[in-house]
N, C-alpha and C positions, 0 to 999 in steps of 0.2 A: 570042578567044572573047568574045562579048558577054554581059553579064549581063542577066537578065530585068528588065523595068521593073516596079517596084512599082505595084500598082493605086492609083488615086487614093483618098484617104480619103473616106468617106461623111459626109454631114451628119447632124445629130441632129434627131429629131422631138420637139418639146416640146408637151405636152398642157396647154392653157391654160384654167383655169376662169374663168368670168365670173359676175357677180352674178346672183342669182335674181330680183331685183326692181329697182325704180328706185333702189336704194341705190347710191351712188357707188362706182366700182371701187376707188378708193384706200382706201375704208373696209372693203371686203370681202376684199381681197387683201393678203398679207404683202409687206413690202419686197423680199424676195429674188425673189418671183414677178414683181413689177412691174419690177425691175431686169433680169431675164432677157428679159421681153417687149420692153422698150425696146431691146434689142440685136439683135432679129430684123428681117429685111427681107422675109422670105417667109412667107406665111400661107395656110392652107386653112381656109375658114370656111363655116358653114352659110348665113348670109345676109350679104352684103358690107356692106349699109347698117348693120346692127346692129354688125357687127365694127368698122367704121370709128369708130362712136360710142364703143365700148369702148376702142379703141386711143387715141383722142383723150383720153378721160378718164384713161387710164393714164399719160398724159404722154409718149407716144412722141415722141422728138425729131425724127424725120424727117417732112417733109410727107406726109400720107396719099396724095397723088397719086403719090408716088415709091415707095410700097411695092408689092410684088407680092402681090396678094390674089386667090386663086383660090377658086372656089365648089364646094362639095360638099354636096348635099342630095338630097331624093327626086327632083328633076328631072334630076340628073346621070346621063347614060348610063353604063353599066358599062364601055364601052370607053374612057371618058375618064379612068378612075382611074389608069392607068399614067402618063399625062401629068402628073398632079399630083405624081408622085414626082420629076420632073426636077431641081428644085433639090437635093434630098437626094442624088441620084445624082451630082451635080456637086460634092458636098462642102459644100453650103450648108445651114446650119441652118434649120429651118422650124417654125412654130407651127401647131397645130390648135385651132380655137375652135368651140364649139357656139353655139347661139342663147342658151342660159342654162345655168348650172351647169357640170358636168364634161363635157368632150367624150368621145365614144365610149360613153357610157352612154345607152341608148335614143336613139341618135344615129347617123346614117350615117357619122360619122367613124371608127367601129369598122372599117370596111372598109379605110380608109387605114392604120390602125394594124396590122392583120393583114398588109397588104402590106409594110409597113416591116419587120416581123419576118421575113417571107419573104426580104427582100433583105439581112438582116443589119444593118439600121439600128438604132442605139440609140434607144430610146423612153424619154423622161423625163417623167413626170407631175409637174406643178407643184401646189403647195398652193392650195386655194381651196374655195369652198362646194359641198357636195353635198346636193341637196334630199332624197335618199333617206336618207342617214345623219342629217341634221338632224332629219327627221321621225321616224325610228326612235328617236333619242336622246330626243326630247321626248314620245314617245307613251306611255311607261311599259309598252309591250308587250315580249314576249320578244326580247331582242337577242342571245341565244345561237344561236337558229335562226331564220332568216328567208329569205324567197324573194321576189324581185322578179318580178312577172308582166307588167310592161310595160302594154300596152293590151289591154283585153278587147274582145270582139266588139261591134260596134254593133248587131247583130241581137238583139232582146230575148230570144228563146227561147234562143239559143246562150249569151248572156251569163249568163242565170239558171242554166243548166245548169253552166256553168264555175264560177260563184260557189259553188254548192252542192257541187261536187266539191272545190274548194279549201278550203271550210269543213271537210269531212270530213278532208282531209289535215291541216289546221291542228290539228284536235282530236286526231288520231291521233299526229302528230309533235310537238305543242306548238310549232308553227312559225308565226311571224308572216308574213302575206301582205301584200305592198305592190303598189299599182297607181298608174298615172298616167292622165290623160285629156287630150285636147285641151280647153283651158279652156272653150270655149263648150258642151262637153258635160258639164261637171262635175256640173251638177244632175241630169242623167239617170243618171249613174253612182252618185251618192249615193243617189238614190231606189231604184235597183236593189239596192244593197247593203242599204239599210235594209229593203226589202221581202222580200229573199230569205234573209237570214241569220237564224239562230235568235235568240230574244230575249236569251239570256245572253251571246252573242258580244260581245266588246269591239270597238268600231269607233272608229277615230281619223280625224279630218279635220285635215290640216296644210296650211294655205293661206297664200300670200304670205309664205313664210319669208324672214326677214331684212328684210322690208319694213315700212313704217309700219302696214299693215293686217294684220300677221301674226296668225294664229289657229291654235292647236293645241288640240284638244279630244278627249278620250277618254272614252267612256262606253258602257254596254251598248246594244245595239240596242233593247231595250225602252224605255230612256230616250230615245233618239233619236226613237222613234215617238210619244212623248208630247209632243214639242216641235215647233215650226216648223223647217223645214229651214234650215240655216245659209246666210248670204248669201255665196255663193262668187263671184258675178258671173263675171268672166272671169279671176280670179286663178289663177296656176299652183298646183295642189293635188296633194298626195300623200294617197292613201287607204290605210289599214292596218287589218287586223283580226286578232284572235286568238280562236279558239274555245276556250271553257273548259268 
């Protein structure tokens, strides 16, 4: 009588944060995170060029040309996702990296994480910077109840309607609302928030977090209206408001 062959062990999926700005990776990431990244040979990343730069700065001991770096972003066809799982299914550990900050948060990497759970693969988040939590921490707004709304519509009328609806929700639930935007549209979103929200609502702009040009400022919409718009340029920015 032959005994059943035990299934091959699965690899582990590590979620690797990266800096939010031009700050060096070794200054933003703790030693244990750096140590784990340096032991990996397989990666799924949002943009290979950026990922290679981060891996070099993290001091990966293997030449970058010898690493297995696969791409997962908005251009990746849905039928290619299963192929990205191949190293994990062969028992090899793999790292997931976003373009900035934490992977799988407002990031296509969430699809890979969901698939890993479906396959029974262990998912291990590593410690590193999160723009949303850093912004919330520094805003002075309510951190007991908050909701991340991702990207708002680029159509002006729909965006205004959504902002007004979320302001009502914020006032009713005492809930901080968080948003992000493609950096080159930061100024448009700021203007929409400033013009659509009630004067007493508190609005925070948290830009270039952890970077040399970091700016976090919270004040009422009425105060924002009396001043020139902040110089956001194309810096990654989180917007937050709380209706009071």
